[in-house]
C-alpha positions, 0 to 999 in steps of 0.5 A: 498501500502507498498511502494512509497509514503506511510506514512511520511517516509521509515518505512512505506514500511517496508517490515517487516510489511506487513510480519506479517501482512501475518503472522497473518492473513494467509486467507487473499489475500494481494496485496503489492501495488507500491511493497514495493518501495524502498525496493524491495528485503525485499518486494520479500522476504515476497512474497516468504514466504507467499503464501498469498501476490501478489506483483504489482510493477505499477509505481515503476517497469521499469526503476527504481532500483530493476527492475532486482530483480523483473524480476527475481522474475516475470521470476521464484518463484513469477511467479503465484502472480506477477500483472501488472499494469501500474500506469496509469495516472503517466505513459501512458498505451501503454508504459507500455505494450511494457515495459512488452513485452520486458522483453522476458517473455516465454507465459505462464508467460506473460499470469500469469503476464498481467491478468491471476493472477488477474483473479485467486485473484479475482475469475473470 
């Protein structure tokens, strides 16, 4: 994971570390669990640059700083590598699903984010 409570200080959330890993191991599919929060813009930049990096914002996404940037990425350049996650049990699943539905995403994007992307990532 590269965000939230990773490590003893914020250097463990540094998107540069993830960028170097993704560049070094291009065949490896990497899921940025916790989405690099609180360094959201850098984490989104890594996902934009590296086709093998997937973004999973989970508990650190809705209603926290960086939400607008994450939504923009989800609606545009990252819609094919954005993964839904609830952060359960910290966040109740029905509330997070309702929050995603409230974003007004186009149906094809919503289908990708809510499960299609994960199915593609895991080959199911």
